C-alpha positions as CSV (number, residue, x, y, z in Angstrom):
1,X,84.9,77.6,90.2
2,X,85.4,80.3,87.6
3,X,88.7,81.9,86.8
4,X,87.8,85.0,88.9
5,X,86.7,82.8,91.9
6,X,90.1,81.1,91.7
7,X,92.2,84.3,91.2
8,X,90.8,86.3,94.0
9,X,91.8,83.9,96.8
10,X,95.2,83.4,95.3
11,X,95.7,87.2,95.1
12,X,94.6,87.5,98.8
13,X,96.9,84.7,99.9
14,X,99.9,86.3,98.0
15,X,99.3,89.8,99.2
16,X,98.7,88.8,102.8
17,X,101.7,86.6,102.7
18,X,103.9,89.4,101.5
19,X,102.4,91.7,104.1
20,X,103.2,89.3,106.9
21,X,106.7,88.8,105.6
22,X,107.3,92.6,105.5
23,X,106.0,93.1,109.0
24,X,108.2,90.3,110.3
25,X,111.3,91.6,108.5
26,X,110.5,95.1,109.8
27,X,110.4,94.0,113.5
28,X,113.1,91.3,113.2
29,X,116.1,93.0,111.7
30,X,118.3,89.9,112.1
31,X,116.5,88.4,109.0
32,X,118.5,90.9,107.0
33,X,116.8,90.3,103.7
34,X,116.2,92.7,100.8
35,X,112.7,93.8,100.0
36,X,112.5,91.6,96.9
37,X,113.5,88.6,98.9
38,X,111.1,89.4,101.6
39,X,108.2,89.8,99.1
40,X,109.1,86.5,97.3
41,X,109.4,84.6,100.6
42,X,106.1,86.0,101.8
43,X,104.2,85.2,98.6
44,X,105.6,81.6,98.5
45,X,105.0,81.1,102.2
46,X,101.4,82.5,102.0
47,X,100.5,80.2,99.1
48,X,102.2,77.2,100.6
49,X,100.6,77.5,104.0
50,X,97.1,78.0,102.5
51,X,97.6,74.9,100.4
52,X,98.6,72.9,103.5
53,X,95.7,74.3,105.5
54,X,93.4,73.1,102.7
55,X,94.6,69.6,103.1
56,X,93.8,69.4,106.9
57,X,90.1,68.5,107.2
58,X,89.5,70.8,110.3
59,X,90.9,73.8,108.5
60,X,89.7,73.1,105.0
61,X,86.3,74.9,105.6
62,X,88.2,78.1,106.5
63,X,90.3,78.2,103.3
64,X,87.7,76.7,101.0
65,X,87.6,73.1,100.0
66,X,86.5,71.8,96.6
67,X,83.4,69.9,97.8
68,X,81.8,73.0,99.4
69,X,82.8,75.1,96.4
70,X,81.0,72.8,94.0
71,X,77.9,72.6,96.3
72,X,77.7,76.4,96.6
73,X,78.1,76.9,92.9
74,X,75.3,74.4,92.2
75,X,73.1,76.3,94.6
76,X,74.0,79.6,92.9
77,X,75.5,81.3,95.9
78,X,79.1,81.1,94.8
79,X,82.1,79.9,96.8
80,X,83.7,83.2,97.8
81,X,82.1,83.6,101.2
82,X,83.5,86.1,103.7
83,X,84.6,83.3,105.9
84,X,86.7,81.8,103.0
85,X,88.2,85.2,102.1
86,X,89.2,85.9,105.8
87,X,90.5,82.3,106.1
88,X,92.8,82.5,103.1
89,X,93.9,85.9,104.2
90,X,94.9,84.7,107.7
91,X,96.6,81.6,106.3
92,X,98.5,83.7,103.8
93,X,99.6,86.1,106.6
94,X,100.8,83.3,108.8
95,X,102.6,81.7,105.9
96,X,104.5,84.9,105.1
97,X,105.4,85.3,108.8
98,X,106.6,81.7,109.1
99,X,108.6,81.8,105.8
100,X,110.6,84.9,106.9
101,X,111.1,83.4,110.4
102,X,112.5,80.2,108.9
103,X,114.8,82.0,106.5
104,X,116.0,84.3,109.3
105,X,116.7,81.4,111.7
106,X,118.6,79.5,108.9
107,X,120.6,82.6,108.2
108,X,121.4,83.2,111.9
109,X,122.5,79.6,112.5
110,X,124.7,79.7,109.4
111,X,126.4,82.9,110.5
112,X,126.8,81.8,114.1
113,X,124.6,84.6,115.5
114,X,121.6,84.0,117.8
């Protein structure tokens, strides 16, 4: 994969993760995080969940696995199919949502609120 074919999914994962984190923080005020913290948690969560999804064989086709990327490049069609782009976007979105939920739950347990 070329540099651009690697950068585009990473950018989509990070942006969707941050978007999911902002949406979760907006609807769930108990998380009580600043916007920089929400963005960082979303980016990290989006990248982490997409990486984990790539390790699960049933989900690897949706986020792009190395074998199919090499085969597609050898055939000349590239590896950035719409299915891969949507898959990394959804995984990034869910990763951002989960990261803010986990942080919010940890903070609420630590402060004694529920």
